[in-house]
C-alpha positions as CSV (number, residue, x, y, z in Angstrom):
1,M,33.3,31.1,42.1
2,L,29.5,32.5,41.2
3,S,29.3,29.0,39.8
4,E,30.4,27.1,43.1
5,F,27.6,29.4,45.0
6,A,25.1,28.2,42.6
7,K,26.3,24.6,43.1
8,I,25.4,25.2,47.0
9,K,21.9,26.9,46.3
10,N,20.7,24.2,43.9
11,F,21.7,21.3,46.2
12,Y,19.8,23.0,48.9
13,A,17.0,24.0,46.5
14,Q,16.7,20.0,45.8
15,Q,16.7,19.1,49.5
16,L,14.1,21.7,50.2
17,E,11.9,20.4,47.3
18,Q,12.2,16.8,48.1
19,Y,11.8,17.1,51.9
20,G,9.8,20.5,52.4
21,P,10.3,23.1,54.6
22,K,9.5,21.4,58.0
23,H,12.1,18.7,57.5
24,P,15.8,18.9,59.2
25,M,16.7,17.0,55.7
26,A,15.8,19.9,54.1
27,L,19.2,21.3,55.3
28,H,20.6,18.0,55.3
29,W,20.7,17.4,59.0
30,N,20.3,13.8,59.9
31,S,17.8,14.7,62.4
32,K,16.6,17.5,64.7
33,E,18.6,16.2,67.2
34,T,21.6,16.7,65.8
35,Q,20.8,19.8,64.5
36,E,20.0,21.2,67.8
37,A,23.4,19.6,69.4
38,R,25.1,21.8,66.9
39,F,22.9,24.8,68.0
40,S,23.2,24.2,71.6
41,V,27.1,24.0,71.3
42,L,27.1,27.5,68.8
43,S,24.8,29.3,71.6
44,S,27.5,28.4,74.4
45,I,29.8,30.8,72.8
46,D,28.6,33.4,75.6
47,D,25.7,34.6,76.9
48,L,23.8,35.8,73.7
49,N,21.3,37.8,75.8
50,E,20.8,40.8,74.3
51,K,23.7,40.6,71.9
52,S,23.5,41.2,68.4
53,V,24.1,38.0,66.6
54,L,24.6,37.0,62.5
55,D,23.6,33.7,61.9
56,L,25.1,33.1,58.7
57,G,24.2,30.6,56.2
58,C,20.9,30.7,58.3
59,G,18.8,28.2,55.7
60,L,15.2,28.0,57.3
61,G,16.0,30.0,60.4
62,D,15.9,27.3,62.8
63,F,18.7,28.7,65.0
64,Y,16.4,31.9,65.3
65,G,13.8,29.3,66.6
66,F,16.2,27.5,68.7
67,L,17.3,31.1,70.4
68,Q,13.6,31.7,71.2
69,G,13.1,28.6,72.6
70,K,15.7,29.1,75.2
71,G,13.7,32.6,76.3
72,L,17.1,34.6,75.1
73,L,16.5,38.0,73.8
74,V,18.9,38.1,71.2
75,D,19.1,40.9,68.3
76,Y,19.1,38.3,65.3
77,T,20.0,38.6,61.5
78,G,19.7,35.5,59.6
79,W,21.7,35.6,56.0
80,D,21.6,33.0,53.3
81,I,22.3,32.7,49.9
82,S,19.4,31.1,48.8
83,E,16.1,33.3,48.2
84,E,14.0,30.2,48.6
85,M,15.4,29.4,52.3
86,V,14.9,33.2,53.3
87,Q,11.1,33.1,51.9
88,N,10.8,29.9,54.0
89,A,12.2,31.4,56.9
90,T,10.5,34.5,56.7
91,R,7.3,32.8,56.6
92,K,8.5,30.3,59.6
93,Y,9.7,32.8,62.1
94,P,8.3,36.4,61.2
95,G,10.1,37.9,64.1
96,G,13.4,37.2,62.6
97,A,15.0,39.4,60.2
98,F,16.2,37.2,57.4
99,D,18.1,38.4,54.2
100,V,19.6,37.1,51.1
101,K,23.4,37.8,51.3
102,N,26.7,36.5,50.2
103,V,29.1,37.8,53.0
104,L,31.9,37.4,50.4
105,L,30.3,39.9,47.9
106,E,29.1,42.7,49.9
107,S,31.1,45.8,49.7
108,K,30.3,47.3,53.0
109,L,29.5,44.8,55.7
110,P,27.5,45.5,59.6
111,R,28.8,44.3,62.7
112,F,27.7,41.9,65.0
113,N,28.7,41.2,68.5
114,Y,28.7,37.7,67.6
115,V,29.0,35.7,63.9
116,L,27.5,32.1,63.7
117,A,27.7,29.5,61.3
118,S,26.2,26.0,61.2
119,G,26.5,23.9,58.5
120,T,27.2,26.7,56.2
121,M,30.7,25.1,54.9
122,N,29.7,21.6,54.2
123,V,28.6,21.2,50.8
124,K,31.8,20.9,49.1
125,I,33.1,23.4,46.2
126,A,35.9,23.6,44.1
127,N,39.0,25.3,46.2
128,H,37.0,24.4,49.4
129,E,39.7,24.8,51.7
130,A,40.3,28.5,50.5
131,W,37.1,29.1,50.5
132,V,36.9,28.2,54.1
133,Y,39.5,30.2,55.1
134,E,38.2,33.2,53.4
135,M,35.0,32.8,55.3
136,I,36.6,32.3,59.1
137,Q,38.6,35.8,57.9
138,K,35.2,37.6,56.7
139,M,33.4,36.2,60.0
140,F,36.0,37.2,62.2
141,E,35.9,41.0,60.8
142,M,32.4,41.5,61.1
143,A,32.3,40.3,64.6
144,N,32.9,42.6,67.7
145,C,33.3,39.8,69.9
146,G,33.6,36.3,68.5
147,V,32.8,33.6,65.9
148,G,31.7,30.5,66.1
149,F,31.3,27.8,63.6
150,N,31.1,24.1,63.0
151,L,32.4,21.7,60.5
152,L,32.5,18.0,59.9
153,D,35.2,16.0,61.1
154,I,37.9,14.6,58.5
155,E,38.1,11.4,60.7
156,E,34.6,10.3,60.2
157,K,35.0,7.0,58.6
158,A,31.5,7.2,56.3
159,Q,32.5,10.3,54.4
160,D,30.0,11.4,51.8
161,S,31.8,12.6,48.6
162,Q,29.3,15.4,48.3
163,F,30.7,17.4,51.8
164,F,33.9,18.8,52.8
165,Y,35.5,17.5,56.0
166,A,38.0,19.7,57.5
167,N,41.4,18.7,59.4
168,K,41.0,20.0,62.8
169,E,44.9,21.0,63.3
170,Q,45.2,22.8,60.3
171,I,41.5,24.9,60.8
172,L,42.7,25.5,64.7
173,N,46.2,26.8,63.2
174,Y,44.6,29.1,60.6
175,C,42.3,30.6,63.4
176,K,45.4,31.1,65.5
177,K,47.1,33.1,63.0
178,I,44.0,35.2,63.0
179,T,43.8,35.4,67.0
180,K,45.0,33.7,69.9
181,N,41.9,33.0,71.9
182,V,40.6,29.9,70.1
183,R,38.6,27.0,71.7
184,I,37.4,24.2,70.1
185,K,34.6,21.6,71.2
186,N,34.6,18.2,69.7
187,E,32.3,15.9,72.1
188,Y,29.0,16.6,71.3
189,L,28.8,14.4,68.0
190,P,30.9,11.9,66.7
191,H,31.6,13.5,63.3
192,D,31.6,17.1,64.1
193,F,33.5,19.9,65.6
194,T,32.9,23.5,66.6
195,V,35.2,26.5,66.7
196,F,35.1,29.7,68.4
197,M,37.0,32.2,68.1
198,Y,37.7,35.6,70.3
199,K,38.5,39.0,70.0
């Protein structure tokens, strides 16, 4: 599995080198608009003002910037497996708390009101579906109130072989085994969906 994490890190290192830390394509977002569409939906999980939030797979920290732009006072923490991403996020947003961590390799995990992940599970690796389920389980364990994450939709016609496209029904069925309080949002972009899981 470590080699698969290296694959993800290498993918984003190449993107970062090609586009630089200020361009959405450094994280393989099509545009700032699509990135912010996802952020807007994720942040609607609840009133996040004065809540603790873990941004899992924080990349360049732009979700922190988004929350700041909305005037929300969030106790924000951003984790990423890429040292380069965390270094750039810290430079870009010195007010954010960013750290290099792999949630699946940590023995002791802190808790947060909400654990959120945008685009974190998109780059395809071996046994990807099992990894997604493991990530969802771990995120839910760390959350006091709820979890939000987005995935690419398997119904997307123009699929890119580098990415994982999820079956909404299968993901929802798995999430409902963990909690009955599950919601889905899929009206904001044609090839994307967001899942909310509440305690």
